[in-house]
C-alpha positions in Angstrom: 28.8 -42.4 -62.5 26.7 -40.5 -60.0 28.0 -42.8 -57.3 31.5 -42.3 -58.6 30.9 -38.6 -58.7 29.7 -38.7 -55.1 32.4 -41.0 -53.9 34.9 -38.2 -53.1 32.2 -36.5 -51.0 31.4 -39.8 -49.3 35.1 -40.5 -48.6 35.5 -37.0 -47.4 32.6 -37.3 -45.0 33.7 -40.8 -43.9 37.1 -39.4 -43.3 35.6 -36.5 -41.3 33.4 -39.0 -39.5 36.3 -41.2 -38.6 38.3 -38.2 -37.5 35.3 -37.2 -35.3 35.0 -40.7 -34.0 38.7 -40.8 -33.2 38.3 -37.4 -31.4 35.3 -38.8 -29.6 37.2 -41.9 -28.5 40.1 -39.7 -27.4 37.7 -37.5 -25.5 36.1 -40.5 -23.8 39.5 -41.7 -22.9 40.4 -38.3 -21.6 37.1 -38.2 -19.6 37.8 -41.7 -18.3 41.3 -40.7 -17.3 39.9 -37.6 -15.7 37.2 -39.8 -13.9 39.9 -42.2 -12.7 42.0 -39.2 -11.6 38.9 -37.8 -9.8 38.4 -41.2 -8.1 42.0 -41.2 -7.2 41.7 -37.7 -5.8 38.4 -38.5 -4.1 39.9 -39.6 -0.7 42.0 -36.5 -0.6 38.9 -34.4 -1.4 37.0 -36.3 1.3 39.8 -35.9 3.7 40.1 -32.2 2.9 36.4 -31.8 3.2 36.5 -33.6 6.6 39.3 -31.4 7.7 37.4 -28.4 6.4 34.2 -29.5 8.3 36.3 -30.1 11.4 37.9 -26.6 11.0 34.5 -25.2 10.4 33.1 -26.9 13.6 36.2 -25.6 15.5 35.6 -22.2 14.1 31.9 -22.3 15.1 32.9 -23.5 18.6 35.6 -20.8 18.8 33.0 -18.2 17.7 30.7 -19.5 20.4 33.5 -19.4 23.0 34.4 -15.8 21.9 30.7 -14.9 22.0 30.5 -16.4 25.5 33.6 -14.6 26.5 32.3 -11.3 25.0 29.0 -11.8 26.9 31.0 -12.6 30.1 33.1 -9.4 29.5 29.9 -7.5 29.0 28.5 -8.9 32.2 31.7 -8.0 34.0 31.7 -4.6 32.4 28.1 -4.1 33.5 29.0 -5.2 37.1 32.1 -2.9 37.0 30.0 0.1 35.8 27.4 -0.7 38.4 30.0 -0.9 41.1 31.5 2.3 39.9 28.1 4.0 39.9 27.5 2.7 43.5 30.9 3.9 44.5 30.2 7.3 43.0 26.9 7.4 44.8 28.6 6.4 48.1 31.2 9.1 47.6 28.5 11.6 46.8 26.6 10.6 49.9 29.8 10.8 51.9 30.6 14.2 50.5 27.0 15.4 51.3 27.3 14.0 54.8 30.7 15.8 55.2 29.1 19.0 53.9 26.2 18.6 56.3 28.6 17.9 59.2 30.7 20.9 58.1 27.6 23.1 58.1 26.6 21.8 61.5 30.2 22.5 62.8 30.2 26.0 61.3 26.7 26.6 62.7 27.9 25.4 66.2 31.0 27.6 65.9 28.8 30.6 64.9 26.5 29.9 67.8 29.5 29.5 70.2 30.9 32.8 68.9 27.5 34.5 69.4 27.3 33.0 72.9 30.9 34.2 73.7 30.0 37.6 72.2 26.8 37.7 74.3 28.8 36.7 77.4 31.5 39.3 76.7 28.8 42.0 76.2 27.1 40.7 79.4 30.5 41.0 81.2 31.0 44.5 79.8 27.5 45.3 81.0 28.2 43.8 84.4 31.6 45.4 84.6 30.4 48.7 86.2 28.5 46.8 88.8 31.5 44.6 89.5 33.7 47.7 89.8 31.2 49.4 92.0 30.9 46.3 94.3 34.7 46.0 94.4 35.0 49.6 95.3 32.4 49.2 98.0 34.2 46.1 99.2 37.6 47.9 99.3 36.0 50.8 101.2 34.3 48.4 103.6 37.7 46.6 104.1 39.4 49.9 104.7 36.7 50.9 107.2 37.1 47.4 108.9 40.9 47.9 109.1 40.4 51.4 110.5 37.8 50.0 113.0 40.2 47.2 114.0 42.9 49.8 114.5 40.6 51.9 116.6 39.5 48.9 118.7 43.2 48.0 119.1 44.0 51.5 120.1 41.1 51.4 122.6 42.1 48.1 124.0 45.7 49.3 124.5 44.3 52.4 126.2 42.2 50.2 128.5 45.3 48.1 129.2 47.2 51.3 129.9 44.5 52.5 132.3 44.2 49.1 134.0 47.4 49.4 136.1 46.1 52.7 137.5 42.7 51.1 138.2 44.4 48.3 140.0 46.8 50.6 141.8 44.1 52.8 143.1 42.4 50.2 145.4 45.8 49.2 146.7 46.6 52.8 147.6 43.2 53.2 149.1 43.6 50.0 151.1 46.9 51.2 152.4 45.5 54.7 153.2 42.2 53.7 154.7 40.9 50.1 154.7 37.4 50.1 153.2 36.1 46.8 151.7 33.3 48.5 149.9 35.7 50.7 147.8 38.0 47.8 147.2 35.2 45.8 145.8 34.1 48.7 143.6 37.7 49.1 142.2 38.0 45.4 141.7 34.8 45.3 139.7 36.0 48.2 137.7 39.3 46.5 137.0 37.4 43.3 136.0 35.2 45.4 133.6 38.3 47.1 132.1 40.0 43.8 131.6 36.9 42.3 130.0 36.5 45.3 127.7 40.2 45.1 126.7 39.9 41.3 125.9 36.7 41.9 124.0 38.3 44.7 122.0 41.4 42.6 121.3 39.1 39.9 120.0 37.2 42.3 117.8 40.4 43.7 116.4 41.7 40.3 115.5 44.7 40.4 117.8 43.5 37.8 120.3 
């Protein structure tokens, strides 16, 4: 009776056990199916993993290339900045050299202006002496011209007297032959002629 009383519980538990067993079998089948599906998907997973690893390697190589390019750009940028700095220094040196040359040119111009000013002041200081000497020279020239005119006048006077000096011996010879007087008048005529020629030479006519 006890067994009969417990029989529904046993049947119920057996039914529950069978249901659990069926569920376990179905779960195993599902897991087996999933495992087979995983095995079927494994080549795709491996392929995708290989593609992923290749892409990762390419990405690493690309990053290395970009890093190398960035370092190269940094090196080129450093060279460009260094070249620009050297160019700026060269331009600054050239500007300072131009300023130095400009200062020298301005100093030379100032010294030249001072020299010209000194020369002008010296000329102004010497101007009275030059004017005085020019005045003395003009006065001497006027005196020389007047002296030449006087000598010319004297020479013309001697030439005017010369015919009378030459005529007198001839008249004396005609009047009374005297060789001594003739010689004296001849010497006098020669002296007059010599004086006239000398005065003409002095006056600049001959």
